[in-house]
N, C-alpha and C positions, 0 to 999 in steps of 0.2 A: 735522379739529378735534382739539386735544389731548386734551380730556376723553373724547371717544369713544374715541380711540385707547387711553387709559389703561384704559377699561373693557373693550375688547376684548383688550388685551395686558398684564394687570396685572403679569405676572412682570418686564416690562421696566422696571417702576417701583418694584419691591420693593427694599428695601435701604436703606442710610443716604443722607441728604440734609442737607446743610448750608445753613443760610439764615442770613446775617448781613450785616454791613456791607461796603461796598466796601473793597478792600484798602487805600485811601488813608486810610480811617476806622479802622484798627486801632489800638487803644490798649494801653498796658501793663496788666498785672493791676493794679497799684498805681492808675492812673487810673480803672479800672472801679470798684474799691473806693472811691475818693474820691467818685465819681458816685453810687454806691448810698448812701454816708452822707450825701451833700448831699440826695438824693431822699428819704430816710428821715427826715432832720431831726435825726438824732443818731448818735452812734457815733464811733469813732476808729480809724485805721489803725495797725498795729503790725506791723512786719516781724518774723515769728517765725522766719526763717530760721536754722538751726543750722550751726555751723561743721563742716566735714569730713562733711557729709551729701549724698547724691546731689542733683544740680543739679535745681532746679524752674524751669521756664521762666517767665521774666518777661513774656514777650510771647506770648500765645495768639491764633491767628488761624484762622478757618474758611476753607477752600476752598469758595467758592460757585459754582464754574465748572459743576459738574454741574447744578445748578438753573438757573443762567443759560442754559447751552446746551439743555439737554434739555427744560426747561419754559418758557424764555423769561422767567424770573422775574428781576426787579430788586429791590434794597432799596427800601423805602418810608420807613422810619423812620431817623433818625440813630441813632448809638450812643447818645447822650444821651436820645433819646425812647424808645428801647427800654428802656434802663435804668429810666427814669421809669414806663413802663408796667408792667414787671415788678415794681417796688417797690410801685406801686399795687396790682397783683393780691395780693401777699403782705400787704398793709396790710389790704386788704378781706377776705381769708381770715381773717387773725387775728382781725378784729373780728367775725366770724360773719355777714358780709353773704350775701345771696342771690347765689352765686357763678355761677349760671346766668345771671341777669340781667346781672351784671357783666360776665362774658366776653362776652356778646353785645353789649353796648355797646362792648367794646373791639374786638371784631371789626368792628363796624359803623364805628367811627372808622377802623380800619385800611383797610377796603374803600373808604371815601371817598377815602383818599389815594392809592389804586392808580390807575394810568393803564392802562386795558385797551385794546389795540389791536384 
């Protein structure tokens, strides 16, 4: 079982891991900003790129292959759902909510969406 193996060999699981959408769900930075603005309910996109400056990627993608193959992990949330949940977290944090309870509720919703073999 993976959990037992992780406990017995923690060094094999140390280091960086990427968790994100399927490669077919990769969005541009602009699209992510637009989703955040929509979920937040206000804001505006302004391209602040300066001429003759080092290039900043307009498309950022996470390589989730390590998590997929080593952990058997697959995405549960769509990009839109992940952005919505992230914005909800920041909204609750800013309002002074009980974040432990809020985080537990978010985790419970996430776990309900998982399909564990």
